[in-house]
PAKE-554672 format. One line per 10 residues: number of its first residue (from 1); their letters; for each residue y, x, z of N, C-alpha, C. Coordinates in steps of 0.1 Angstrom, whole numbers. Example, Ala and Ser with C-alpha at 12.3 -4.5 7.8 and 13.67 -1.06 7.14 Angstrom:
<nodes>
1) as) -57/132/78/-45/123/78/-33/132/78; -22/128/71/-11/137/71/0/129/79
</nodes>
This chain:
<nodes>
1) mkndstilvc) 1241/660/940/1230/667/945/1219/659/947; 1205/663/947/1192/657/945/1191/658/962; 1195/660/973/1190/664/987/1183/649/987; 1186/640/986/1178/627/988/1161/628/984; 1157/638/975/1143/635/968/1138/635/978; 1126/630/974/1118/629/985/1107/641/979; 1104/650/987/1092/661/987/1084/660/995; 1071/662/990/1060/656/997/1051/670/1001; 1045/676/1010/1042/687/1008/1024/685/1012; 1016/685/1007/1000/685/1010/994/695/1017
11) gagpvglvaa) 994/694/1027/983/703/1034/993/715/1041; 988/719/1053/995/726/1064/988/736/1070; 982/742/1060/979/757/1060/990/768/1057; 987/785/1061/1002/790/1056/1008/787/1040; 998/786/1025/1005/783/1016/1018/768/1019; 1013/756/1024/1021/747/1028/1032/749/1039; 1029/756/1046/1037/760/1058/1049/768/1050; 1044/781/1041/1059/785/1039/1067/778/1026; 1058/772/1020/1066/760/1009/1079/753/1016; 1072/745/1025/1080/737/1037/1093/744/1041
21) lelashglrp) 1090/756/1046/1099/764/1053/1109/771/1042; 1106/772/1032/1116/782/1023/1126/768/1018; 1122/754/1018/1127/741/1014/1137/743/1022; 1133/737/1036/1139/736/1045/1151/745/1050; 1147/759/1046/1157/771/1050/1169/767/1042; 1167/757/1030/1180/757/1019/1185/742/1025; 1182/735/1037/1190/721/1040/1180/710/1036; 1171/716/1026/1165/704/1023/1152/699/1033; 1147/684/1030/1137/678/1039/1128/677/1033; 1115/686/1034/1101/683/1031/1093/673/1040
31) riidsndgpt) 1086/666/1035/1076/660/1044/1061/667/1043; 1057/674/1051/1044/679/1052/1034/670/1062; 1022/669/1056/1012/663/1057/998/671/1060; 989/667/1071/975/676/1072/967/666/1078; 954/668/1069/942/661/1080/941/663/1086; 938/674/1094/935/681/1105/944/675/1122; 939/677/1130/945/672/1146/956/684/1147; 957/696/1142/966/707/1144/961/715/1138; 968/727/1140/968/741/1133/950/746/1136; 949/755/1125/932/759/1130/933/769/1140
41) dlskalvvwr) 922/768/1146/920/778/1160/910/787/1155; 909/792/1141/899/803/1137/907/813/1131; 900/825/1131/907/832/1125/910/833/1108; 901/832/1101/897/829/1089/906/841/1081; 918/838/1075/926/852/1067/927/859/1078; 927/871/1076/928/882/1089/941/891/1086; 946/891/1071/957/902/1070/969/895/1062; 977/897/1069/993/897/1058/994/908/1054; 997/912/1040/998/924/1031/1015/926/1033; 1020/939/1031/1034/940/1029/1042/931/1020
51) rtlksidglv) 1035/933/1006/1044/922/997/1049/909/1003; 1035/902/1010/1041/887/1017/1053/891/1026; 1047/903/1035/1058/906/1047/1072/904/1041; 1075/916/1031/1087/915/1024/1096/905/1017; 1087/901/1013/1085/887/1006/1095/873/1014; 1087/873/1024/1093/861/1031/1101/866/1044; 1107/879/1046/1111/887/1055/1126/874/1058; 1128/870/1047/1149/863/1053/1141/853/1059; 1128/844/1059/1122/830/1064/1116/838/1078; 1108/842/1077/1105/850/1089/1106/864/1091
61) pferflrghv) 1114/870/1101/1117/882/1101/1100/891/1103; 1098/904/1099/1082/907/1099/1078/913/1112; 1090/915/1117/1085/919/1135/1081/908/1142; 1081/895/1138/1075/884/1140/1057/889/1141; 1056/893/1131/1040/890/1127/1033/906/1135; 1044/916/1139/1038/930/1147/1039/925/1162; 1045/913/1170/1041/910/1183/1027/905/1186; 1022/914/1192/1005/911/1193/999/918/1187; 1000/919/1177/991/921/1163/990/935/1159; 983/944/1154/983/955/1151/981/960/1135
71) pmrsarimsd) 991/967/1131/989/972/1118/979/979/1113; 972/973/1103/962/981/1095/966/996/1088; 961/1005/1096/963/1019/1094/953/1027/1085; 938/1024/1085/931/1030/1079/919/1020/1075; 912/1028/1064/904/1021/1060/889/1032/1059; 876/1028/1063/867/1041/1060/854/1036/1051; 850/1041/1041/840/1038/1031/826/1046/1036; 813/1037/1041/802/1045/1040/791/1041/1033; 786/1049/1031/771/1043/1020/762/1052/1025; 749/1042/1030/736/1047/1031/740/1055/1046
81) graiasidld) 751/1056/1051/748/1063/1061/755/1077/1062; 762/1075/1048/771/1088/1045/785/1088/1046; 798/1091/1049/810/1087/1048/814/1091/1033; 821/1084/1022/822/1088/1009/839/1087/1006; 842/1077/1016/863/1078/1019/867/1075/1029; 876/1080/1031/886/1077/1041/899/1076/1038; 906/1063/1040/922/1061/1038/930/1057/1046; 941/1066/1043/952/1066/1052/961/1056/1049; 961/1044/1055/969/1033/1045/985/1038/1051; 991/1043/1059/1004/1049/1066/1009/1060/1056
91) eerigatafp) 999/1066/1047/1004/1077/1040/1016/1072/1031; 1026/1081/1031/1037/1081/1027/1047/1065/1028; 1046/1062/1042/1052/1054/1047/1067/1058/1047; 1077/1051/1044/1091/1053/1045/1099/1052/1054; 1100/1063/1065/1106/1058/1076/1100/1050/1091; 1104/1055/1100/1096/1048/1113/1097/1031/1110; 1108/1026/1103/1110/1011/1105/1102/1001/1097; 1093/1011/1085/1092/1003/1073/1082/993/1075; 1081/983/1067/1069/975/1071/1058/981/1063; 1048/976/1074/1030/985/1071/1026/978/1059
101) tgvlvpqsat) 1019/986/1059/1010/982/1041/1003/966/1046; 998/967/1059/994/951/1063/993/950/1078; 994/941/1083/993/936/1099/979/928/1097; 971/930/1110/959/922/1114/964/912/1121; 964/898/1112/968/889/1119/959/876/1119; 953/870/1127/942/860/1123/947/847/1120; 945/843/1108/948/831/1103/960/819/1113; 951/816/1125/956/811/1134/971/814/1137; 970/825/1142/984/833/1149/993/832/1136; 988/832/1124/998/830/1115/1005/819/1108
111) eriliealae) 993/808/1111/999/794/1114/1009/792/1122; 1006/795/1139/1012/793/1145/1032/799/1142; 1028/812/1141/1044/818/1141/1049/809/1127; 1044/805/1116/1050/797/1105/1058/784/1110; 1049/777/1122/1050/760/1126/1064/764/1131; 1063/778/1142/1076/781/1151/1089/779/1139; 1086/789/1133/1098/791/1122/1105/777/1118; 1089/770/1113/1095/754/1108/1099/746/1114; 1096/747/1129/1103/736/1138/1114/738/1140; 1124/751/1138/1141/754/1140/1146/753/1129
121) hhvrverrtr) 1138/745/1120/1146/737/1109/1143/719/1114; 1136/718/1122/1135/706/1127/1125/697/1114; 1119/706/1111/1108/697/1106/1094/699/1114; 1084/691/1110/1073/688/1116/1058/684/1110; 1050/691/1112/1039/686/1105/1030/675/1110; 1031/666/1101/1025/654/1104/1011/651/1099; 1004/652/1115/989/656/1118/981/643/1113; 967/648/1112/956/634/1106/963/625/1099; 971/631/1089/973/624/1076/968/628/1065; 965/621/1058/961/626/1043/960/618/1031
131) lvglvpsatg) 965/625/1024/968/616/1008/954/609/1005; 952/597/1000/940/591/995/941/587/980; 951/589/974/954/586/959/969/588/956; 970/587/943/981/592/937/984/585/923; 991/581/917/993/576/904/1008/585/901; 1005/593/888/1019/602/887/1027/600/875; 1039/597/874/1048/594/864/1056/605/862; 1069/600/855/1077/610/850/1090/615/860; 1086/604/869/1096/608/879/1090/614/894; 1077/616/896/1071/619/904/1056/615/904
141) aavriegpgg) 1052/607/917/1040/605/920/1040/593/930; 1035/580/929/1036/573/937/1019/573/945; 1024/578/960/1011/582/965/1006/576/978; 991/574/981/987/569/991/981/577/1002; 988/571/1016/988/583/1025/982/574/1034; 971/583/1043/963/574/1052/965/582/1065; 973/575/1076/979/586/1089/973/576/1101; 978/579/1111/977/570/1125/980/559/1123; 994/557/1118/999/541/1118/991/537/1105; 982/541/1100/975/531/1090/980/536/1075
151) metveadwll) 977/529/1064/980/532/1047/997/528/1049; 1003/537/1039/1013/537/1032/1014/542/1017; 1023/539/1012/1024/542/999/1038/545/997; 1038/560/995/1054/570/989/1057/573/976; 1068/568/975/1076/573/963/1079/590/960; 1068/596/961/1074/611/958/1082/617/948; 1092/619/949/1102/627/934/1093/639/935; 1091/648/943/1080/662/941/1072/659/950; 1061/666/946/1044/665/950/1044/685/950; 1038/683/958/1035/700/961/1020/701/967
161) acdgghstir) 1008/705/960/994/704/963/994/716/966; 991/721/983/988/732/989/976/730/998; 968/721/990/954/712/998/939/721/997; 942/733/995/931/740/996/922/740/985; 911/744/982/901/747/973/893/734/968; 894/726/978/887/714/977/898/701/974; 908/705/968/923/701/965/921/685/961; 927/674/969/923/657/967/932/656/956; 943/663/953/953/664/943/948/666/933; 944/679/932/937/685/917/927/676/913
171) kaldlefpga) 919/671/923/906/660/916/915/645/912; 924/641/919/930/630/916/934/629/903; 941/644/895/945/647/883/940/647/875; 924/649/878/912/653/867/915/666/862; 917/674/868/923/688/864/909/701/865; 907/700/854/892/713/852/897/725/860; 887/729/867/888/739/878/876/753/872; 878/757/858/870/763/852/869/778/862; 854/784/860/853/797/862/836/798/869; 836/803/879/820/804/884/814/806/895
181) tldhrwliad) 809/802/903/798/802/917/790/814/918; 791/821/926/782/834/925/771/830/931; 758/836/928/748/830/933/744/837/945; 749/846/950/747/853/968/750/842/977; 744/846/989/749/838/1002/756/850/1008; 764/849/1018/775/855/1023/772/848/1037; 770/859/1045/772/858/1064/788/859/1067; 791/851/1071/805/854/1082/806/851/1097; 809/861/1103/813/857/1119/823/867/1120; 828/858/1136/839/866/1143/828/865/1156
191) vaieqasdps) 828/883/1163/819/884/1174/828/891/1184; 824/892/1194/830/902/1204/821/917/1205; 825/924/1205/821/937/1204/821/942/1219; 809/952/1225/808/953/1240/817/970/1235; 816/979/1226/820/990/1227/837/991/1221; 845/1000/1226/858/999/1224/858/1005/1207; 867/1004/1199/868/1010/1186/880/1008/1183; 887/1015/1172/899/1016/1169/902/1001/1158; 912/995/1167/915/983/1160/921/981/1150; 926/994/1145/935/990/1132/927/997/1120
201) qirieldrgg) 915/1000/1122/906/1004/1113/895/997/1103; 896/992/1091/883/985/1087/873/993/1081; 861/987/1086/849/999/1077/842/990/1070; 840/996/1059/826/991/1048/819/1002/1048; 804/992/1049/790/998/1046/786/993/1039; 781/1002/1028/773/998/1018/759/1004/1017; 747/991/1012/733/1002/1013/728/992/1001; 716/992/996/706/991/988/709/971/988; 710/968/1000/714/953/1001/731/947/999; 737/957/997/750/953/992/761/958/999
211) vvavfpvgag) 768/952/1007/781/949/1018/783/947/1030; 785/954/1041/788/946/1056/799/953/1056; 811/944/1057/826/946/1060/827/942/1076; 837/951/1081/839/948/1092/853/953/1095; 859/942/1102/877/941/1103/881/935/1116; 886/943/1125/894/936/1136/903/925/1137; 897/918/1147/906/904/1147/917/908/1163; 913/919/1168/918/915/1184/917/913/1193; 916/919/1207/908/917/1217/897/919/1215; 893/932/1212/877/932/1213/868/923/1201
221) rwrvvadlgp) 877/914/1194/873/908/1188/871/915/1172; 858/910/1162/855/916/1148/852/906/1141; 856/905/1129/850/901/1117/838/908/1112; 828/904/1108/814/908/1103/813/900/1084; 812/904/1080/810/899/1068/798/901/1057; 788/902/1052/779/907/1050/770/898/1038; 769/908/1026/762/903/1014/747/902/1019; 741/890/1016/728/885/1021/719/884/1008; 725/887/994/719/886/983/716/875/976; 706/874/968/707/858/960/700/850/968
231) cdveapeptl) 707/839/964/698/824/972/701/814/963; 686/806/966/687/794/957/681/782/968; 678/783/979/675/775/989/689/778/999; 684/763/1007/695/764/1020/689/771/1032; 697/781/1038/691/789/1049/699/778/1063; 690/782/1074/700/778/1086/704/784/1092; 718/780/1099/727/783/1102/724/801/1111; 737/809/1107/734/821/1114/732/822/1126; 726/831/1134/729/833/1149/735/843/1155; 739/847/1166/743/860/1172/731/868/1171
241) advqrmldtr) 718/870/1175/705/876/1169/706/879/1155; 713/872/1145/710/876/1134/723/886/1129; 734/886/1134/745/892/1135/742/906/1141; 736/908/1152/733/921/1156/722/929/1150; 709/919/1144/701/927/1136/711/930/1120; 719/924/1119/729/931/1106/737/943/1107; 742/944/1122/746/955/1127/737/967/1128; 727/964/1137/717/975/1139/708/980/1124; 707/973/1113/700/981/1102/707/980/1094; 717/978/1092/729/980/1077/739/987/1081
251) ttlewtatea) 746/991/1092/755/1004/1096/752/1010/1105; 762/1021/1106/761/1027/1112/772/1027/1127; 773/1018/1131/782/1014/1145/776/1017/1155; 765/1014/1156/759/1008/1171/767/1005/1178; 771/993/1174/778/984/1183/769/973/1189; 771/969/1201/763/954/1209/771/944/1204; 771/932/1197/780/920/1199/772/912/1211; 782/907/1218/783/901/1228/782/887/1233; 798/885/1221/791/867/1219/801/863/1204; 796/853/1203/803/846/1186/811/837/1189
261) ywlghfkine) 822/841/1177/830/824/1178/828/819/1169; 824/825/1157/823/817/1147/814/825/1136; 805/814/1134/792/821/1124/791/809/1114; 784/817/1103/787/805/1088/782/815/1078; 774/806/1067/769/812/1054/784/807/1044; 785/814/1034/792/809/1023/789/813/1011; 795/811/998/794/812/983/810/818/978; 811/828/971/821/826/965/824/820/950; 836/816/950/841/809/940/851/817/930; 850/821/915/860/825/910/864/818/901
271) rqieryrhgr) 878/808/903/884/798/894/896/796/893; 901/790/883/916/790/885/919/777/873; 929/771/877/933/761/865/940/765/856; 942/759/847/952/766/833/966/762/836; 972/755/841/985/751/843/988/745/858; 998/756/865/1001/752/878/1012/738/879; 1022/737/870/1029/727/868/1023/713/860; 1021/698/867/1020/692/859/1030/680/864; 1043/680/856/1052/672/853/1061/677/866; 1059/664/875/1067/671/892/1055/671/900
281) vllagdaahv) 1041/674/897/1030/676/903/1030/689/904; 1029/701/914/1027/716/915/1017/721/926; 1008/727/918/995/729/925/1002/745/929; 994/750/944/1000/768/949/983/769/957; 983/781/958/974/786/966/959/784/964; 948/777/969/937/776/966/932/762/958; 943/756/962/943/744/950/945/750/937; 951/759/932/955/763/918/945/777/916; 935/786/924/929/799/923/921/801/935; 909/803/931/898/806/940/894/819/938
291) hspaggqgmn) 892/830/950/886/844/942/880/848/955; 873/857/951/862/866/963/871/869/971; 867/871/985/875/876/997/874/891/995; 875/902/989/875/911/983/888/918/985; 897/923/993/907/928/991/915/921/1002; 909/909/1003/917/897/1017/932/895/1012; 930/891/993/944/882/988/947/872/990; 938/859/992/937/846/988/951/842/993; 950/843/1007/963/834/1017/974/844/1012; 976/856/1010/983/859/1006/993/858/995
301) tgmqdaqnla) 982/857/980/985/853/966/992/839/970; 985/829/982/992/819/980/1003/816/986; 1005/821/998/1019/825/1006/1030/824/995; 1025/836/982/1040/840/975/1039/831/963; 1030/821/960/1029/811/954/1042/803/954; 1037/797/969/1044/786/974/1061/793/978; 1062/806/978/1076/807/981/1085/810/966; 1074/812/955/1082/813/941/1083/800/938; 1075/785/941/1078/776/935/1086/770/943; 1090/772/960/1101/762/966/1116/767/963
311) wklavhlrdg) 1117/783/961/1129/787/964/1131/780/948; 1126/780/940/1132/774/924/1136/758/924; 1125/752/932/1130/736/939/1138/733/943; 1143/742/951/1154/742/958/1169/744/950; 1165/753/943/1182/758/935/1184/745/922; 1171/741/918/1171/728/913/1178/716/919; 1171/713/932/1174/700/940/1192/699/945; 1197/715/944/1208/717/947/1217/720/936; 1214/713/924/1221/710/910/1227/727/909; 1217/738/909/1223/747/906/1213/755/897
321) agdslldtyh) 1206/743/888/1196/747/880/1188/736/871; 1183/736/857/1179/727/851/1167/726/856; 1156/713/850/1147/713/855/1133/726/853; 1139/728/839/1127/740/832/1131/749/840; 1136/756/850/1136/762/859/1122/768/869; 1117/749/869/1105/751/875/1089/753/864; 1091/754/854/1083/758/843/1079/773/847; 1089/784/849/1088/793/851/1081/798/867; 1078/791/875/1069/791/884/1055/795/882; 1048/786/869/1038/792/862/1036/800/855
331) derhpvghqv) 1049/804/847/1049/815/842/1044/828/848; 1051/829/860/1054/840/866/1038/841/874; 1031/833/884/1026/832/887/1008/831/887; 1011/823/876/995/821/869/990/835/863; 998/845/858/992/857/853/987/868/867; 996/864/880/989/870/891/978/866/897; 977/852/897/968/847/900/951/850/892; 953/856/880/945/859/868/942/872/874; 953/882/879/949/895/880/940/895/895; 945/886/904/938/891/916/924/887/917
341) irdsarmlrm) 922/875/908/905/871/907/902/882/897; 905/890/886/899/901/879/897/911/891; 910/918/899/905/928/907/898/925/921; 896/913/927/887/912/935/877/911/929; 874/904/915/860/906/912/854/917/911; 858/926/904/860/940/904/853/949/915; 861/947/926/859/954/939/847/947/943; 842/936/943/833/930/946/820/932/941; 818/934/928/807/935/920/805/953/925; 816/958/927/812/978/929/808/973/942
351) tmltnrlart) 804/968/951/796/968/962/785/961/963; 783/949/950/767/947/951/759/951/943; 762/966/938/756/973/929/740/978/936; 729/974/933/716/978/935/706/984/934; 713/996/916/705/1001/909/707/1016/917; 698/1023/919/701/1040/925/711/1045/919; 709/1047/906/720/1057/898/735/1048/897; 732/1037/896/745/1029/894/753/1029/910; 747/1030/922/755/1032/928/757/1047/934; 750/1058/932/752/1069/931/764/1072/920
361) arnslvhlgm) 766/1069/911/781/1068/903/792/1064/911; 788/1056/918/800/1044/923/801/1052/933; 795/1057/946/800/1067/955/809/1079/952; 803/1086/940/809/1098/935/826/1095/930; 829/1079/924/837/1078/918/849/1075/929; 847/1071/937/851/1065/948/855/1076/958; 845/1084/962/850/1101/968/860/1107/962; 858/1108/947/869/1115/942/881/1108/941; 879/1096/935/894/1092/935/901/1091/950; 895/1084/959/902/1087/970/905/1099/976
371) statvrrrfr) 902/1111/969/906/1124/974/917/1126/968; 924/1115/961/933/1121/951/950/1111/956; 958/1119/955/970/1111/961/974/1096/953; 972/1101/939/976/1091/930/969/1079/930; 958/1082/927/947/1069/931/946/1060/948; 951/1072/957/950/1063/970/962/1056/969; 976/1058/962/987/1052/962/986/1041/954; 978/1040/943/976/1026/932/967/1017/938; 960/1025/951/953/1016/959/957/1008/969; 968/1018/973/974/1008/980/985/998/978
381) amisedaidy) 987/1000/967/995/993/958/991/980/957; 979/981/953/971/970/945/965/962/957; 965/965/968/956/955/980/969/950/988; 979/957/987/990/953/990/1000/945/987; 994/945/974/1003/936/961/1018/941/959; 1021/949/966/1033/955/962/1034/960/944; 1021/960/936/1024/963/922/1022/951/915; 1025/940/920/1032/929/913/1043/931/907; 1046/930/897/1060/926/891/1059/914/881; 1072/911/874/1077/897/867/1083/901/853
391) rahgladgtr) 1084/918/852/1090/923/840/1090/913/827; 1075/907/829/1073/905/814/1076/889/811; 1085/881/821/1085/871/822/1100/869/820; 1102/853/820/1117/846/814/1130/853/820; 1126/852/836/1141/855/846/1142/872/846; 1136/879/841/1135/894/837/1148/898/827; 1156/903/831/1163/905/814/1164/917/809; 1154/924/815/1150/940/814/1161/950/815; 1175/949/822/1179/960/827/1174/967/833; 1180/975/836/1170/987/848/1181/998/850
401) agglrsgdpl) 1174/1006/861/1184/1016/868/1172/1023/870; 1171/1036/864/1162/1045/866/1151/1040/866; 1137/1043/877/1126/1034/871/1126/1021/876; 1136/1016/880/1134/1004/886/1138/996/873; 1133/981/871/1139/969/862/1137/957/868; 1146/951/859/1144/938/866/1132/932/868; 1127/922/879/1116/916/877/1105/930/885; 1111/937/891/1106/948/899/1105/942/915; 1101/943/927/1103/942/936/1114/950/941; 1121/946/953/1132/955/959/1123/963/963
411) pefevlvggr) 1129/978/959/1121/991/967/1125/993/984; 1111/1000/991/1114/1002/1003/1125/1015/1003; 1133/1013/1014/1141/1025/1015/1147/1029/1034; 1145/1036/1038/1153/1033/1053/1167/1036/1053; 1177/1025/1056/1192/1028/1057/1196/1026/1071; 1210/1031/1073/1213/1027/1086/1221/1015/1088; 1216/1004/1097/1224/994/1098/1227/990/1114; 1243/991/1114/1249/993/1126/1248/1006/1135; 1244/1016/1127/1242/1028/1129/1226/1032/1134; 1216/1022/1132/1203/1023/1136/1200/1024/1124
421) paplhhllrg) 1185/1034/1122/1173/1032/1111/1172/1014/1112; 1170/1011/1094/1164/997/1095/1163/996/1078; 1149/989/1075/1144/985/1063/1158/981/1053; 1158/989/1042/1166/979/1031/1168/967/1031; 1157/961/1033/1151/944/1035/1160/938/1040; 1165/946/1052/1172/938/1060/1190/933/1057; 1193/936/1043/1204/933/1038/1202/919/1032; 1185/914/1032/1183/903/1026/1185/887/1030; 1187/895/1048/1183/884/1054/1195/873/1058; 1194/860/1056/1207/852/1062/1207/847/1045
431) saatvivigp) 1205/847/1037/1209/842/1027/1198/837/1016; 1202/830/1004/1186/824/997/1188/841/988; 1200/841/980/1194/859/973/1209/862/976; 1207/874/970/1217/886/973/1219/893/969; 1237/893/966/1241/905/957/1242/919/966; 1238/928/963/1236/943/969/1246/949/960; 1261/955/965/1268/961/958/1269/976/963; 1266/986/958/1263/997/960/1277/1005/958; 1281/1008/965/1298/1018/964/1311/1012/977; 1320/1021/974/1331/1017/987/1337/1007/984
441) aippglpgsf) 1336/989/976/1339/978/978/1332/970/972; 1338/955/974/1326/943/967/1338/943/956; 1335/941/945/1343/935/933/1348/921/932; 1359/915/929/1362/906/932/1354/896/917; 1354/883/916/1346/875/910/1334/869/910; 1328/875/922/1314/874/924/1310/859/924; 1298/854/915/1299/838/921/1293/836/932; 1301/820/939/1298/818/956/1286/811/958; 1276/811/944/1265/804/950/1253/810/943; 1244/810/946/1230/811/936/1224/801/927
451) gvngrgttlg) 1234/800/917/1233/786/908/1245/784/897; 1244/777/891/1257/775/878/1260/763/884; 1275/763/877/1286/750/879/1292/752/897; 1288/764/904/1294/764/916/1286/756/924; 1272/756/922/1261/750/930/1251/757/928; 1237/752/940/1228/760/940/1228/762/951; 1218/774/957/1216/777/971/1229/787/976; 1224/793/986/1234/802/992/1233/816/986; 1243/822/983/1242/837/978/1249/846/989; 1243/854/994/1250/867/1002/1253/878/991
461) vrrlgaggda) 1264/885/998/1266/899/993/1268/905/1004; 1262/917/1001/1262/928/1011/1264/942/1004; 1271/947/1011/1276/965/1006/1265/976/1008; 1264/988/1002/1261/996/1009/1265/1010/1005; 1273/1013/1017/1281/1024/1015/1290/1025/1027; 1296/1035/1030/1302/1035/1040/1307/1029/1044; 1307/1025/1056/1318/1016/1066/1308/998/1058; 1301/1001/1054/1296/986/1049/1283/980/1057; 1279/969/1050/1266/962/1060/1258/976/1060; 1251/982/1053/1245/994/1058/1250/1006/1048
471) edpdgsctaa) 1247/1017/1054/1244/1030/1048/1235/1041/1048; 1241/1046/1037/1229/1055/1030/1234/1070/1031; 1232/1077/1043/1238/1092/1050/1232/1100/1035; 1219/1101/1032/1216/1111/1024/1213/1106/1008; 1219/1098/1007/1224/1093/994/1210/1089/986; 1200/1089/990/1187/1088/985/1186/1072/977; 1189/1062/988/1185/1048/984/1193/1043/972; 1210/1051/973/1219/1046/963/1216/1055/950; 1210/1067/950/1208/1073/937/1197/1066/928; 1185/1063/944/1172/1052/932/1180/1039/928
481) lggsgrlilv) 1187/1033/933/1193/1018/927/1202/1019/918; 1209/1034/910/1214/1033/901/1230/1039/901; 1231/1038/918/1242/1053/919/1254/1038/921; 1270/1045/927/1277/1037/931/1281/1029/919; 1286/1015/923/1288/1010/911/1281/997/905; 1270/998/911/1257/992/904/1256/980/914; 1255/968/908/1250/957/916/1237/951/912; 1229/953/920/1217/944/922/1220/932/928; 1210/922/917/1208/906/925/1195/906/929; 1192/903/937/1179/902/946/1177/888/948
491) rpdgviativ) 1164/883/940/1160/868/941/1155/859/957; 1156/851/961/1150/849/974/1138/855/975; 1128/855/967/1114/860/973/1116/879/971; 1126/884/969/1129/899/972/1126/908/959; 1124/898/947/1125/903/934/1140/905/927; 1140/916/919/1152/919/913/1157/909/903; 1167/904/903/1170/894/891/1175/901/879; 1186/910/884/1194/916/871/1198/928/878; 1205/939/870/1208/956/877/1223/957/865; 1232/951/875/1242/952/865/1255/962/866
501) dtsegvrawm) 1268/958/862/1279/970/869/1290/961/869; 1291/946/865/1302/941/871/1298/925/874; 1307/920/882/1307/905/886/1301/896/874; 1305/899/864/1305/889/850/1293/890/849; 1283/905/849/1269/903/846/1264/895/855; 1266/893/870/1256/882/876/1261/873/872; 1270/868/864/1274/853/859/1267/851/853; 1267/864/842/1258/860/831/1241/858/832; 1237/864/844/1225/866/846/1222/847/850; 1227/846/856/1227/829/862/1231/819/852
511) dsvfadpaas) 1241/823/839/1240/812/832/1228/814/824; 1223/825/817/1210/826/812/1200/821/815; 1196/820/827/1179/817/834/1181/804/840; 1193/798/843/1195/785/852/1200/776/839; 1193/769/836/1195/758/822/1207/747/830; 1214/745/824/1227/732/825/1215/720/833; 1219/718/846/1212/709/854/1213/694/848; 1224/693/844/1232/680/839/1222/676/822; 1213/683/817/1203/682/809/1191/677/812; 1193/679/827/1172/671/835/1179/661/836
</nodes>
């Protein structure tokens, strides 16, 4: 086994923390460094979306994110003082125990939750420690690190760049970051509001100046983001009075801002590197792609990047797969990053319309669209990232059951676990990957690990059926998963790997996608 490989994770924001946590959950010992004194105390990214909650549920049960934080339940869109859409984000929720569409969690709390989970695996972040140079090679990278104890050189077998939009590693590799910077200036502010208001609703207000978006942060605090229009000169830092003027003149809220916790300006970049993998250096999150905050998907996309990368690296280092498995990280995640950039750009530009006729047409389209259940469903799937699938990529073998196909996320259903309602995803907890057996008995001959040659990471086996790990009294979940006798192999990130009828089918999938480690 390659358990003694040196894995260096650069950056201890949510992306780096998820990467380190996924690796540590498989018994590996990543080293994670960050230049800051501690985790952020700013709210920054505010939403953990459902796809992220489901994806990392085996690492951090989603209930942890709900403690002290409010599920996002609705969105209201106004234009020139008139309501044009009200969106119920809980619509079509499956059972009382279901994952919420999103949870309003300040990034400071998200980092705290992930750091606590990482500590359970006895891994800690090395603070005030930064990468200052690297020389890549076929076997890793020679990395220069500066920390409280001075300078050191580390021979890293694997280097994970989770170090943000200004990535030192990306620059050290001299990688182009193609894209554009929008010429508008934006206001961002976290403020206390005197008036009580629904802490589960986001507000979007549109006018001739663009958009003012207001998000609940918790405990009477709100995030205000506003388009200030084109700019070509520097502007003084915003003040609380500027925020109040914005609320008074460009919203219908009639709020009084009493205290500012964070004030600033920013510009929007839309960029993506061409390749996420460069030998044994792999880039994730903002180091690989940046985009508009419209939709609030930046942190979530990065966290999903990190898990996708890390479970594959873990299988490889546990001798369960060849080095080529790491290439599928780029193959699966680069198109997702591209799609998020495109979707967020479209949403942003819809809010930036200034022409009266264009704005009238936009308002009519939004109003009519959000009056339709199908459009609302697609909107929720897009912002929650539930719409992401890997059907078109190499790990998906084209097997299917009804509307499900390999490469799809495991669908949501409410089942009974120990006689009590629980999400189907509870069956995935406690192992790296899971075979869900549908029916009265577990067939013989299932692999003992998630990998080839009897190696790799842990493989759980759970049965859905009477007397099993979960029961399905009304049969709806059983039917959707293909009926009795089906075996659903689910990857560590909650994605369906294959849908088969025999233990041999599970083994065949592993043999086909996990190249012989001896060749690596």
